[in-house]
C-alpha positions in Angstrom: 0.0 0.0 0.0 1.7 3.3 -1.0 2.6 5.7 1.8 2.8 3.1 4.5 5.9 3.0 6.8 7.1 -0.2 5.1 7.2 1.5 1.7 9.2 4.4 3.1 11.9 2.3 4.7 15.3 2.2 3.0 16.5 -0.8 1.1 19.3 -2.5 3.2 20.5 -4.9 0.6 22.8 -2.6 -1.3 24.4 -1.6 2.0 25.1 -5.2 2.9 26.6 -5.7 -0.5 28.9 -2.6 -0.1 29.6 -2.4 3.7 31.9 0.5 3.2 28.8 2.7 3.1 28.2 2.1 6.8 30.2 4.5 8.9 31.1 4.5 12.5 31.6 7.5 14.8 32.7 7.7 18.4 31.1 9.8 21.1 33.1 10.3 24.3 32.0 9.1 27.7 33.4 11.3 30.4 34.7 10.3 33.9 33.4 13.2 35.9 35.6 12.8 38.9 38.8 12.9 36.8 37.5 15.3 34.1 38.8 13.0 31.3 37.4 10.6 28.7 36.8 7.2 30.2 35.6 5.5 27.0 33.7 6.0 23.7 30.4 4.7 22.3 30.5 3.4 18.7 27.5 4.8 16.8 26.5 3.7 13.3 26.0 6.2 10.5 24.1 5.3 7.3 23.8 6.8 3.8 21.1 9.6 3.4 19.2 11.3 6.2 17.5 8.4 7.8 18.7 7.6 11.3 20.0 4.2 12.6 16.7 3.3 14.1 15.1 3.6 10.6 17.8 1.4 9.0 17.6 -1.3 11.6 13.8 -1.3 11.3 14.2 -1.7 7.6 16.6 -4.6 8.1 14.1 -6.3 10.4 11.3 -5.8 7.9 13.5 -7.3 5.1 14.6 -10.3 7.3 18.2 -9.2 7.5 18.3 -7.7 11.0 21.1 -10.0 12.2 23.2 -9.4 9.1 23.0 -5.6 9.5 23.7 -5.9 13.2 26.7 -8.0 12.5 28.0 -5.5 9.9 27.7 -2.6 12.4 29.4 -4.7 15.1 32.2 -5.7 12.8 32.9 -2.1 11.8 32.9 -1.0 15.5 35.2 -3.8 16.7 37.7 -2.9 14.0 38.5 0.2 16.0 39.2 -1.4 19.3 43.0 -1.7 18.6 43.2 2.1 18.1 41.6 2.9 21.5 43.6 5.5 23.6 45.2 4.0 26.7 42.9 3.3 29.6 39.7 3.8 27.7 36.9 1.4 26.7 34.6 1.1 23.7 30.9 0.5 23.9 29.6 -1.5 21.0 25.8 -2.0 20.9 23.9 -5.2 20.1 20.2 -5.9 20.3 19.8 -8.7 22.9 17.5 -10.7 20.7 20.2 -10.8 18.0 23.1 -11.6 20.2 22.8 -15.4 19.6 22.3 -15.1 15.9 24.8 -16.8 13.6 26.0 -13.6 11.9 26.6 -11.8 15.2 28.3 -14.8 16.8 30.6 -15.1 13.8 31.7 -11.5 14.2 32.3 -12.0 17.9 34.2 -15.2 17.4 36.6 -13.3 15.1 37.9 -11.4 18.2 38.8 -13.9 20.9 40.2 -11.1 23.2 37.4 -8.7 24.1 39.3 -6.7 26.7 38.5 -3.0 26.3 35.1 -3.9 24.8 31.8 -3.0 26.6 28.9 -4.9 25.0 25.9 -2.5 25.1 22.6 -4.5 25.2 20.1 -2.0 23.7 16.7 -2.0 22.1 13.1 -2.7 23.0 12.5 -6.0 21.2 11.1 -8.9 23.2 13.8 -11.4 24.2 12.3 -14.9 23.7 14.9 -16.7 25.8 16.5 -14.5 28.5 18.3 -17.6 29.9 20.2 -18.0 26.6 21.2 -14.3 26.7 22.7 -14.8 30.1 24.7 -17.8 28.9 25.9 -15.8 25.9 26.9 -12.8 28.0 28.8 -15.1 30.5 30.8 -16.5 27.6 31.7 -13.0 26.4 32.7 -12.0 29.9 35.0 -14.9 30.1 36.9 -13.4 27.1 37.3 -10.1 28.8 34.2 -8.1 27.7 32.2 -5.9 30.1 28.4 -5.5 29.8 26.2 -2.3 29.6 22.4 -2.1 29.9 19.8 0.6 29.3 17.9 1.3 32.4 14.6 0.7 30.6 13.3 -1.4 27.7 14.3 -4.8 26.4 12.6 -8.2 26.7 12.3 -8.1 30.5 12.0 -5.1 32.9 15.0 -2.8 33.5 15.4 -3.9 37.1 14.9 -7.5 36.1 17.7 -7.3 33.6 20.0 -5.7 36.1 19.3 -8.6 38.5 19.8 -11.2 35.8 22.9 -9.9 34.0 24.7 -7.9 36.7 25.9 -5.3 34.2 29.1 -3.3 34.6 27.5 -0.1 33.3 23.9 1.0 33.4 22.7 3.9 31.1 20.3 6.5 32.5 18.5 7.5 29.3 18.1 11.0 27.9 14.4 10.9 28.8 15.4 10.9 32.5 18.4 13.3 32.1 16.5 16.0 30.2 15.6 18.7 32.8 17.1 16.7 35.6 18.2 19.9 37.4 14.6 21.2 37.7 12.7 17.9 38.3 12.7 16.3 41.8 11.1 13.1 40.5 13.9 12.6 37.9 16.5 13.3 40.6 14.9 10.7 42.9 15.0 8.1 40.1 18.6 8.9 39.4 19.4 8.6 43.1 17.8 5.2 43.4 19.6 3.9 40.3 22.9 5.3 41.6 22.5 3.5 44.9 21.5 0.3 43.1 24.5 0.4 40.7 26.8 1.2 43.6 25.7 -2.0 45.3 26.0 -4.2 42.2 29.5 -3.4 41.0 28.4 -1.2 38.1 28.6 2.5 37.0 25.7 4.7 36.2 26.1 6.6 32.9 24.0 9.8 32.4 23.2 10.0 28.6 22.2 13.0 26.7 23.7 15.7 29.0 23.1 18.9 26.9 22.9 21.8 29.4 25.1 23.1 32.2 22.2 22.7 34.6 21.9 19.0 33.7 25.7 18.5 34.2 25.5 20.3 37.6 22.7 17.9 38.7 24.5 14.8 37.5 27.6 15.9 39.4 25.6 16.8 42.5 24.0 13.4 42.5 27.5 11.8 42.4 27.0 10.0 39.1 30.4 8.8 37.8 29.9 8.9 34.0 28.2 11.3 31.6 27.8 11.6 27.9 26.1 14.2 25.7 26.6 17.1 23.3 27.7 19.4 26.1 30.6 17.1 26.8 31.6 15.9 23.3 29.9 15.2 20.0 30.3 12.1 17.9 33.4 12.2 15.7 35.2 10.0 13.2 38.1 9.5 15.6 38.8 9.1 19.3 38.9 12.8 20.4 40.1 13.9 23.8 38.0 16.0 26.1 38.2 19.7 25.1 40.1 21.8 27.7 37.1 24.1 28.2 34.8 21.1 28.8 37.3 19.6 31.2 37.4 22.9 33.2 33.6 23.0 33.3 33.5 19.4 34.6 36.2 20.1 37.3 34.3 23.2 38.4 31.0 21.3 38.8 32.6 18.3 40.6 34.4 20.7 42.9 31.1 22.4 43.8 29.4 19.0 44.5 32.3 17.8 46.7 32.5 14.4 44.9 36.0 15.1 43.8 37.1 15.1 47.4 36.1 11.5 48.2 36.9 8.1 46.7 33.3 7.7 45.6 34.1 9.5 42.3 37.0 7.2 41.6 35.3 3.9 42.0 35.8 1.3 39.2 33.4 -1.6 38.9 35.0 -5.0 39.4 33.9 -8.6 39.0 33.2 -10.4 42.2 33.5 -14.2 42.5 33.0 -16.4 45.5 36.4 -17.9 46.5 35.1 -21.4 46.0 34.4 -20.9 42.3 37.1 -22.6 40.1 37.3 -20.0 37.3 37.5 -16.4 38.6 37.8 -14.9 35.0 39.8 -12.1 33.6 41.6 -9.9 36.3 41.0 -7.8 38.2 38.6 -9.9 40.3 37.7 -9.7 43.9 37.3 -13.1 45.6 34.5 -12.8 48.2 32.8 -14.9 50.8 29.1 -15.7 50.6 28.2 -12.4 52.3 30.1 -10.4 49.7 33.0 -9.4 51.9 36.4 -9.3 50.2 38.9 -12.2 50.8 41.6 -11.6 48.1 42.3 -10.1 44.8 43.2 -11.7 41.5 45.5 -9.3 39.6 47.6 -9.2 36.5 51.2 -8.0 36.6 51.3 -4.8 34.4 54.6 -5.7 32.9 54.4 -9.5 32.3 50.6 -10.1 32.4 51.1 -13.0 34.8 48.0 -13.5 37.0 48.5 -13.8 40.8 46.4 -13.7 44.0 47.0 -10.9 46.4 45.8 -10.2 49.9 43.3 -7.3 50.4 45.8 -4.9 52.0 43.6 -1.8 52.2 39.8 -1.1 52.4 38.1 2.3 52.0 34.6 3.6 52.2 32.8 5.8 49.6 33.1 8.9 51.8 36.8 8.6 52.6 38.9 11.5 51.5 41.2 11.2 48.6 44.4 12.5 50.2 43.9 10.4 53.3 43.3 7.2 51.3 46.3 7.9 49.0 48.5 8.3 52.1 47.2 5.0 53.5 47.9 3.3 50.2 51.4 4.6 49.8 52.4 3.7 53.3 51.7 0.0 52.7 54.6 -2.5 52.3 56.4 -2.0 49.0 55.0 -5.3 47.5 51.4 -4.1 48.0 51.9 -0.3 47.6 50.3 -0.1 44.2 47.6 -2.8 44.6 44.1 -1.4 44.1 42.1 -0.3 47.1 38.9 -2.2 47.8 36.0 0.0 48.5 33.2 -1.5 50.7 29.9 -0.3 52.0 29.0 0.0 55.7 28.1 -3.8 55.8 31.5 -4.7 54.4 30.3 -5.7 50.9 32.5 -4.8 47.9 31.4 -1.7 45.9 34.4 -1.5 43.6 38.1 -0.8 43.3 40.1 2.4 43.5 43.4 2.5 41.6 46.3 4.2 43.3 47.2 6.2 40.2 43.6 7.6 40.2 44.0 8.7 43.8 47.3 10.4 42.9 45.7 12.2 39.9 42.8 13.3 41.9 45.0 14.5 44.8 47.2 16.4 42.3 44.2 18.2 40.8 43.0 19.6 44.1 
């Protein structure tokens, strides 16, 4: 029928025949406590004026959704080896396509997934959530981290967090828009921030476009932010503009987050000490209550994996200078081991690296 949505969708088949027409751009994700780029999100760009959602809808309509998803994933993963030091790359995959043959073939082509954050996005119904959990576990064993939207998908947002235990949770633009003037949005962000802090993950505020929204995000203690105010998508891995870095430092200074270790927390995988395969370091070995017992670390020079005692614990509200002093006065063999941050009940919240403490102390 002329004029229907289907008739207006682009034809994906030429694009699949000439994959060079699909471009990838990278939008920075900013570590607010350190006023630097923590990672990038790979975003697909298609010919013409139609956005990615239109192209993926057209692919689904034509029965080639998995093929187009695999192409976008292949183009994004090709950039991982060019990532700047100490950053990550978010590559997005629809959960219902994760187990498809084309997507699995692309992922199999990169055995080492360190530096990759698999973003599970979209609102399609997931027919077999248990299969997604198995697929995600296999990718984690190869070094990948996992990110989730806070809403949408084949099961509820909180249900997905409980099922997949993501390393990063995205607070959507619909909740970030007007955050500075909306107590309800602020309350939702606070709840999600507390939840992610207890589940070894970071909360990412997406779509930060105004100074007021940035101020609210910093005041709430959210660790990561992304949006046009902070950096627009670009063809390469661009650093944070000096004016933006100064703006972020000013906002975090006003919020007081920069003075505590809360803003320096990094998520870490937790594994009960009785499990036989702890996975890719760093890993915290915990007892059944979640209290830390030991660390599994990799030597930065040789890559050799070893088990280390938990030589220092800190709380979210501990000051940066004091924690740095405690870290550097440990015995030489443990001086640069990460600090384990725990809640008031002794459960692990994440790790704080000594170099991050030193950088934060120097910026004061």
